[in-house]
PADREN-205843 format. One record per residue (C-alpha): x negated, y, z negated; residue number from 1. Coordinates in steps of 0.25 Angstrom, whole numbers, padded with zeros to 4 digits. Layout:
BEGIN
       x       y       z     i
       X       Y       Z   NUM
...
# end
This chain:
BEGIN
       x       y       z     i
   -0001    0187   -0026     1
    0009    0191   -0031     2
    0011    0206   -0023     3
    0007    0195   -0011     4
    0020    0186   -0015     5
    0028    0196   -0018     6
    0029    0202   -0005     7
    0028    0189    0004     8
    0040    0185   -0006     9
    0049    0201    0001    10
    0043    0196    0013    11
    0048    0181    0010    12
    0064    0189    0007    13
    0064    0195    0019    14
    0062    0182    0024    15
    0072    0176    0017    16
    0083    0189    0021    17
    0083    0188    0034    18
    0084    0171    0033    19
    0098    0173    0025    20
    0110    0168    0029    21
    0121    0180    0028    22
    0131    0175    0034    23
    0144    0172    0025    24
    0151    0163    0035    25
    0136    0152    0037    26
    0134    0140    0027    27
    0120    0146    0025    28
    0126    0160    0021    29
    0114    0164    0008    30
    0103    0155    0013    31
    0091    0158    0018    32
    0090    0149    0031    33
    0076    0142    0032    34
    0068    0144    0045    35
    0064    0133    0047    36
    0077    0125    0048    37
    0090    0136    0051    38
    0095    0131    0038    39
    0097    0138    0026    40
    0095    0129    0014    41
    0091    0128   -0004    42
    0080    0122   -0003    43
    0065    0127   -0011    44
    0056    0130    0001    45
    0066    0135    0015    46
    0077    0136    0006    47
    0086    0149    0004    48
    0081    0146   -0011    49
    0066    0150   -0008    50
    0070    0163   -0002    51
    0079    0164   -0013    52
    0065    0166   -0021    53
    0061    0175   -0013    54
    0073    0184   -0014    55
    0074    0182   -0030    56
    0058    0185   -0033    57
    0059    0197   -0024    58
    0072    0202   -0031    59
    0066    0200   -0046    60
    0053    0206   -0040    61
    0049    0220   -0043    62
    0039    0219   -0033    63
    0047    0215   -0021    64
    0052    0225   -0012    65
    0064    0217   -0015    66
    0066    0218   -0027    67
    0080    0218   -0034    68
    0084    0221   -0019    69
    0100    0219   -0020    70
    0100    0214   -0004    71
    0091    0204   -0008    72
    0098    0201   -0021    73
    0113    0197   -0014    74
    0102    0189   -0004    75
    0100    0178   -0014    76
    0114    0180   -0019    77
    0120    0175   -0009    78
    0106    0163   -0006    79
    0111    0157   -0020    80
    0126    0159   -0016    81
    0119    0149   -0004    82
    0111    0139   -0013    83
    0122    0136   -0022    84
    0131    0133   -0010    85
    0123    0123   -0006    86
    0118    0118   -0018    87
    0125    0102   -0018    88
    0134    0098   -0028    89
    0125    0092   -0036    90
    0117    0102   -0037    91
    0107    0099   -0028    92
    0101    0106   -0014    93
    0099    0099   -0001    94
    0085    0106    0006    95
    0086    0106    0020    96
    0078    0093    0021    97
    0080    0079    0017    98
    0083    0081    0003    99
    0097    0081    0000   100
    0104    0084   -0011   101
    0089    0084   -0017   102
    0087    0085   -0033   103
    0072    0089   -0029   104
    0075    0099   -0017   105
    0081    0105   -0029   106
    0074    0102   -0040   107
    0064    0113   -0029   108
    0075    0126   -0028   109
    0078    0124   -0042   110
    0063    0126   -0047   111
    0064    0139   -0038   112
    0076    0143   -0040   113
    0077    0144   -0057   114
    0062    0153   -0055   115
    0069    0163   -0047   116
    0083    0161   -0056   117
    0072    0163   -0068   118
    0066    0176   -0060   119
    0081    0181   -0055   120
    0082    0181   -0070   121
    0076    0186   -0076   122
    0079    0201   -0069   123
    0088    0213   -0078   124
    0094    0212   -0063   125
    0109    0209   -0064   126
    0115    0211   -0050   127
    0105    0196   -0051   128
    0115    0189   -0058   129
    0124    0181   -0046   130
    0111    0177   -0042   131
    0108    0171   -0056   132
    0121    0164   -0056   133
    0120    0157   -0044   134
    0105    0153   -0044   135
    0109    0148   -0060   136
    0120    0140   -0054   137
    0111    0132   -0043   138
    0100    0129   -0054   139
    0112    0123   -0063   140
    0119    0116   -0052   141
    0104    0108   -0050   142
    0107    0102   -0065   143
    0113    0089   -0061   144
    0103    0085   -0048   145
    0091    0090   -0057   146
    0095    0083   -0068   147
    0100    0068   -0059   148
    0090    0073   -0045   149
    0079    0061   -0040   150
    0068    0064   -0032   151
    0059    0058   -0019   152
    0045    0064   -0020   153
    0035    0063   -0034   154
    0033    0079   -0033   155
    0050    0079   -0034   156
    0049    0077   -0049   157
    0040    0088   -0052   158
    0053    0097   -0043   159
    0063    0092   -0051   160
    0056    0093   -0065   161
    0054    0108   -0064   162
    0067    0110   -0060   163
    0073    0103   -0071   164
    0064    0112   -0080   165
    0069    0125   -0074   166
    0084    0121   -0076   167
    0081    0116   -0090   168
    0073    0132   -0091   169
    0089    0138   -0085   170
    0097    0130   -0091   171
    0091    0123   -0104   172
    0095    0109   -0101   173
    0089    0097   -0108   174
    0092    0088   -0096   175
    0081    0095   -0087   176
    0071    0091   -0096   177
    0076    0076   -0097   178
    0075    0076   -0081   179
    0062    0082   -0079   180
    0059    0071   -0090   181
    0061    0060   -0083   182
    0054    0065   -0069   183
    0042    0068   -0078   184
    0042    0055   -0085   185
    0037    0050   -0072   186
    0023    0055   -0074   187
    0015    0063   -0064   188
    0011    0060   -0051   189
   -0004    0066   -0049   190
   -0016    0062   -0049   191
   -0027    0063   -0060   192
   -0034    0071   -0049   193
   -0020    0080   -0045   194
   -0014    0073   -0034   195
    0002    0072   -0033   196
    0009    0060   -0028   197
    0012    0067   -0016   198
   -0001    0072   -0015   199
    0005    0085   -0007   200
   -0006    0095   -0009   201
    0002    0106    0001   202
    0015    0103   -0006   203
    0019    0096   -0017   204
    0007    0095   -0026   205
    0011    0109   -0029   206
    0026    0107   -0029   207
    0022    0096   -0042   208
    0012    0106   -0049   209
    0024    0118   -0048   210
    0036    0111   -0054   211
    0027    0102   -0063   212
    0022    0119   -0068   213
    0036    0121   -0069   214
    0040    0108   -0076   215
    0030    0109   -0085   216
    0034    0122   -0091   217
    0048    0121   -0089   218
    0049    0108   -0097   219
    0040    0111   -0107   220
    0029    0099   -0101   221
    0014    0107   -0098   222
    0009    0093   -0097   223
    0015    0095   -0083   224
    0005    0104   -0078   225
   -0006    0095   -0080   226
   -0003    0087   -0067   227
   -0004    0103   -0060   228
   -0016    0105   -0065   229
   -0022    0092   -0057   230
   -0016    0095   -0046   231
   -0018    0108   -0045   232
   -0034    0106   -0047   233
   -0033    0094   -0037   234
   -0027    0106   -0027   235
   -0038    0114   -0029   236
   -0047    0106   -0018   237
   -0037    0102   -0009   238
   -0038    0115   -0004   239
   -0045    0117    0012   240
   -0053    0130    0010   241
   -0041    0136    0018   242
   -0031    0137    0008   243
   -0026    0125    0015   244
   -0021    0113    0005   245
   -0027    0097    0008   246
   -0013    0090    0013   247
   -0021    0081    0021   248
   -0015    0069    0011   249
   -0003    0072    0007   250
    0008    0064    0004   251
    0020    0075    0011   252
    0022    0085    0022   253
    0011    0093    0018   254
    0001    0083    0022   255
   -0010    0089    0032   256
   -0001    0100    0032   257
   -0006    0116    0029   258
   -0003    0120    0015   259
   -0011    0129    0007   260
   -0013    0133   -0007   261
    0002    0142   -0009   262
    0009    0133   -0017   263
   -0001    0131   -0028   264
    0000    0144   -0030   265
    0010    0144   -0043   266
    0004    0129   -0047   267
   -0009    0135   -0047   268
   -0004    0151   -0056   269
    0002    0144   -0065   270
   -0009    0135   -0070   271
   -0019    0144   -0071   272
   -0012    0153   -0080   273
   -0008    0142   -0087   274
   -0023    0139   -0087   275
   -0032    0148   -0085   276
   -0040    0140   -0076   277
   -0048    0148   -0064   278
   -0046    0135   -0055   279
   -0033    0135   -0055   280
   -0031    0149   -0052   281
   -0040    0152   -0043   282
   -0034    0142   -0034   283
   -0018    0151   -0040   284
   -0026    0163   -0033   285
   -0031    0152   -0019   286
   -0015    0148   -0019   287
   -0012    0161   -0021   288
   -0019    0165   -0009   289
   -0009    0155    0000   290
    0003    0160   -0005   291
    0012    0166    0008   292
    0025    0167    0000   293
    0030    0165   -0013   294
    0035    0150   -0009   295
    0048    0142   -0011   296
    0058    0142   -0019   297
    0053    0133   -0029   298
    0037    0137   -0030   299
    0041    0152   -0029   300
    0028    0157   -0034   301
    0031    0174   -0032   302
    0046    0170   -0042   303
    0034    0159   -0052   304
    0024    0175   -0052   305
    0037    0183   -0058   306
    0042    0172   -0067   307
    0026    0172   -0071   308
    0021    0186   -0070   309
    0007    0180   -0075   310
    0005    0171   -0062   311
    0005    0185   -0054   312
   -0008    0184   -0060   313
   -0019    0174   -0058   314
   -0030    0176   -0068   315
   -0043    0180   -0060   316
   -0054    0170   -0059   317
   -0069    0169   -0053   318
   -0070    0155   -0051   319
   -0069    0149   -0036   320
   -0062    0139   -0030   321
   -0071    0125   -0025   322
   -0077    0127   -0014   323
   -0084    0115   -0012   324
   -0082    0103   -0019   325
   -0079    0087   -0015   326
   -0068    0078   -0024   327
   -0060    0064   -0020   328
   -0046    0067   -0029   329
   -0040    0054   -0033   330
   -0052    0047   -0034   331
   -0050    0039   -0046   332
   -0037    0039   -0047   333
   -0030    0024   -0048   334
   -0022    0023   -0036   335
   -0023    0010   -0034   336
   -0020    0006   -0048   337
   -0006    0013   -0047   338
   -0005    0009   -0033   339
   -0005   -0006   -0039   340
    0005   -0001   -0050   341
    0016    0002   -0038   342
    0021   -0013   -0034   343
    0025   -0013   -0051   344
    0034   -0001   -0048   345
    0046   -0008   -0040   346
    0048    0001   -0028   347
    0039   -0006   -0019   348
    0033    0003   -0014   349
    0046    0008   -0008   350
    0052    0023   -0013   351
    0064    0029   -0005   352
    0064    0047    0001   353
    0049    0048   -0003   354
    0037    0037   -0002   355
    0028    0032   -0012   356
    0014    0040   -0012   357
    0004    0030   -0012   358
   -0006    0038   -0009   359
   -0005    0045   -0020   360
   -0018    0046   -0027   361
   -0026    0044   -0014   362
   -0040    0049   -0014   363
   -0044    0062   -0007   364
   -0059    0068   -0006   365
   -0058    0083   -0005   366
   -0070    0089    0000   367
   -0073    0104    0001   368
   -0085    0114    0004   369
   -0081    0129    0006   370
   -0073    0130    0019   371
   -0075    0113    0023   372
   -0062    0104    0018   373
   -0061    0090    0019   374
   -0052    0079    0015   375
   -0053    0064    0015   376
   -0040    0057    0011   377
   -0034    0044    0009   378
   -0019    0038    0011   379
   -0015    0048    0023   380
   -0018    0047    0038   381
   -0029    0056    0038   382
   -0040    0054    0029   383
   -0053    0067    0033   384
   -0048    0083    0034   385
   -0055    0094    0034   386
   -0056    0108    0035   387
   -0067    0117    0039   388
   -0066    0131    0041   389
   -0054    0133    0050   390
   -0055    0120    0056   391
   -0044    0110    0051   392
   -0047    0093    0050   393
   -0034    0089    0044   394
   -0036    0075    0046   395
   -0044    0063    0050   396
   -0035    0052    0051   397
   -0037    0036    0057   398
   -0025    0028    0062   399
   -0024    0015    0068   400
   -0017    0006    0075   401
   -0017   -0005    0066   402
   -0007   -0001    0056   403
   -0003    0009    0066   404
   -0004    0025    0060   405
   -0014    0029    0051   406
   -0024    0023    0043   407
   -0025    0029    0028   408
   -0036    0028    0021   409
   -0033    0022    0007   410
   -0047    0022   -0001   411
   -0057    0032   -0002   412
   -0072    0033   -0008   413
   -0082    0041   -0012   414
   -0094    0040   -0005   415
   -0108    0045   -0010   416
   -0103    0056    0000   417
   -0091    0055    0007   418
   -0078    0044    0006   419
   -0076    0032    0012   420
   -0060    0027    0013   421
   -0056    0014    0015   422
   -0041    0011    0023   423
   -0034   -0001    0024   424
   -0025   -0005    0032   425
   -0015   -0019    0033   426
   -0005   -0025    0044   427
    0001   -0039    0043   428
    0012   -0047    0051   429
    0023   -0053    0041   430
    0026   -0068    0042   431
    0044   -0075    0045   432
    0052   -0074    0031   433
    0053   -0089    0026   434
    0066   -0095    0027   435
    0071   -0095    0012   436
    0067   -0080    0013   437
    0080   -0076    0024   438
    0090   -0068    0025   439
    0104   -0075    0029   440
    0104   -0066    0038   441
    0093   -0073    0046   442
    0104   -0084    0048   443
    0113   -0074    0058   444
    0112   -0070    0071   445
    0108   -0057    0066   446
    0096   -0057    0055   447
    0089   -0041    0054   448
    0076   -0039    0051   449
    0077   -0029    0041   450
    0084   -0041    0032   451
    0074   -0052    0032   452
    0064   -0050    0019   453
    0052   -0045    0026   454
    0045   -0044    0012   455
    0043   -0058    0012   456
    0036   -0060    0026   457
    0024   -0067    0022   458
    0011   -0057    0029   459
    0005   -0061    0041   460
   -0009   -0057    0048   461
   -0013   -0045    0040   462
   -0024   -0036    0045   463
   -0030   -0027    0038   464
   -0038   -0014    0044   465
   -0047   -0006    0036   466
   -0053    0007    0037   467
   -0065    0018    0031   468
   -0068    0029    0031   469
   -0081    0034    0027   470
   -0080    0051    0025   471
   -0094    0056    0025   472
   -0100    0071    0023   473
   -0110    0075    0034   474
   -0120    0087    0035   475
   -0114    0095    0045   476
   -0098    0088    0042   477
   -0091    0074    0041   478
   -0092    0059    0044   479
   -0080    0050    0046   480
   -0084    0036    0047   481
   -0072    0027    0049   482
   -0072    0010    0052   483
   -0061    0000    0053   484
   -0066   -0015    0057   485
   -0052   -0024    0056   486
   -0043   -0026    0064   487
   -0052   -0024    0077   488
   -0045   -0015    0088   489
   -0037   -0005    0081   490
   -0036    0006    0087   491
   -0041    0016    0078   492
   -0037    0031    0080   493
   -0045    0045    0070   494
   -0038    0056    0072   495
   -0043    0069    0068   496
   -0031    0081    0068   497
   -0037    0096    0065   498
   -0029    0107    0066   499
   -0022    0112    0079   500
   -0030    0125    0077   501
   -0044    0124    0081   502
   -0050    0119    0094   503
   -0054    0105    0098   504
   -0067    0106    0105   505
   -0077    0096    0113   506
   -0076    0081    0109   507
   -0070    0071    0124   508
   -0055    0073    0120   509
   -0044    0067    0126   510
   -0029    0073    0126   511
   -0018    0063    0123   512
   -0006    0066    0125   513
   -0002    0070    0111   514
   -0010    0080    0112   515
   -0021    0073    0103   516
   -0033    0070    0108   517
   -0042    0059    0109   518
   -0057    0060    0107   519
   -0067    0052    0115   520
   -0080    0056    0109   521
   -0087    0069    0108   522
   -0089    0079    0096   523
   -0078    0085    0093   524
   -0076    0099    0091   525
   -0064    0105    0082   526
   -0066    0121    0080   527
   -0057    0132    0073   528
   -0063    0144    0073   529
   -0075    0145    0069   530
   -0078    0132    0063   531
   -0076    0117    0067   532
   -0078    0103    0067   533
   -0086    0093    0076   534
   -0083    0079    0076   535
   -0090    0067    0083   536
   -0084    0052    0085   537
   -0074    0054    0093   538
   -0071    0039    0101   539
   -0059    0035    0110   540
   -0057    0019    0110   541
   -0044    0019    0113   542
   -0034    0027    0120   543
   -0022    0029    0109   544
   -0019    0042    0107   545
   -0012    0041    0096   546
   -0010    0028    0085   547
    0004    0023    0082   548
    0011    0029    0067   549
   -0002    0039    0067   550
    0005    0052    0069   551
   -0005    0062    0075   552
    0002    0077    0070   553
    0002    0088    0079   554
    0001    0104    0079   555
   -0016    0097    0074   556
   -0028    0093    0086   557
   -0030    0080    0085   558
   -0042    0072    0090   559
   -0040    0057    0090   560
   -0053    0046    0092   561
   -0049    0033    0095   562
   -0056    0019    0091   563
   -0054    0003    0087   564
   -0057   -0006    0078   565
   -0067   -0009    0074   566
   -0074    0006    0071   567
   -0085    0014    0063   568
   -0081    0028    0067   569
   -0089    0038    0065   570
   -0083    0052    0065   571
   -0092    0067    0063   572
   -0087    0079    0058   573
   -0096    0090    0058   574
   -0092    0104    0053   575
   -0094    0117    0060   576
   -0106    0123    0051   577
   -0100    0138    0048   578
   -0093    0137    0037   579
   -0102    0140    0026   580
   -0107    0153    0034   581
   -0092    0156    0031   582
   -0090    0155    0017   583
# end
């Protein structure tokens, strides 16, 4: 795998060189153009620092075809000058997306930049000195913003801690340790089963893991590895057989999108080495197989392997990763108790520039039977997802016109076989504000709606809508039994979201103007290659092609079942029987 990383790094070097701006009159002189925006940025993903990490790793590595290449060194020097020119006076950077003068995005760059600086500093090559001087100056300038800056999201705190740890290592500033301790004093936002606040298996789990590994080492806080261990062990059960990460219930931008294990390579490799744990070592190998390049600036795997050569060899293990399991994450987590304490926090459920993540710790069931992988989940639009070989049923979602949009399931309980999910929504009306609570503006010719104390209105005619879904295994697949009673005459819509790569056949389908399908009845088959699933239970109880506020995804095949309350709806899912023969 090390050789593959070196080769892919050399290819990344070539790509970056082709995108570097070499016109001295350009505002982007020395930077590398982000292919997505056509702009050169200083950020840790698509920005110039990521290309600099590729270049620096190649210059420092005797196994690279660019080892001590003087033209590449000159290009790296130009890049360091671009980065310095685009650093704000307060020491921060603006990454090119919504965050400007951003402490956490600066911290991401610091983490990657500091590791590259340490690697180049180890080289006995005098010609590197101008590059090192520029890099050190950038890092030194970030100290004030790292000592005073805040964050938006839960994982940002641990990125800031890692950055502060690297600055402490480089400049021996005690203030950086004290600032990190302020962040760490907020405690770890993780459940006993290993789930971070953002439930972001595709992106931010791995970010929190890696940043706390750095913080543990740099701040001499080995106890910070404990939550990392929890999350890495949880992730064993959150990967489909193909290596695709389960993102069906994420609280961040990886929701429902394709991600692999590659960001977890370093956390698994480092913890496997520390703990001599064969399970983590096996996961490191699986993650390593997904690596197609060393990674972005903040988590560049090759730089870490060059700084810690012992990581280049994961010890051999014979144990296999589990291929059959059924596990319910957060089954015993006291989520309701935590939610009830929220009122005493004083923020009234409102937070600026972020979100409260009240879905933290919601239960998720994961079932795998060799090449079949099932996710049953709560607090997100989808409550069921399935992979069967190459077949992808990405989501099963229930929507209604009661409180227009998707109906999330809030509770999950085990059945003797399968699971019962329950959801509840409330919607009411609001009475006039009493005279003694009205503002003075009501006595003038203009009385703005937004100046009325709406919080004082009395609630009237509140309605409650309850739904449930039982998800039960059958001899040939799965059965979904959905029910809901009052209020009557509520239009419902059940959506089945399939991967666009497969084909729909049979079933009585009526195409909508949006390119989706109303399923009137008959047996519906979705196939991909030799694998297929068949569904029964179609119905067209009304003609609405969508439900307001329930946005259907693009680049997928979406099949819709329409019905009315009260309902008792059964969907049978039959799986192709060929999978066992393939394994």
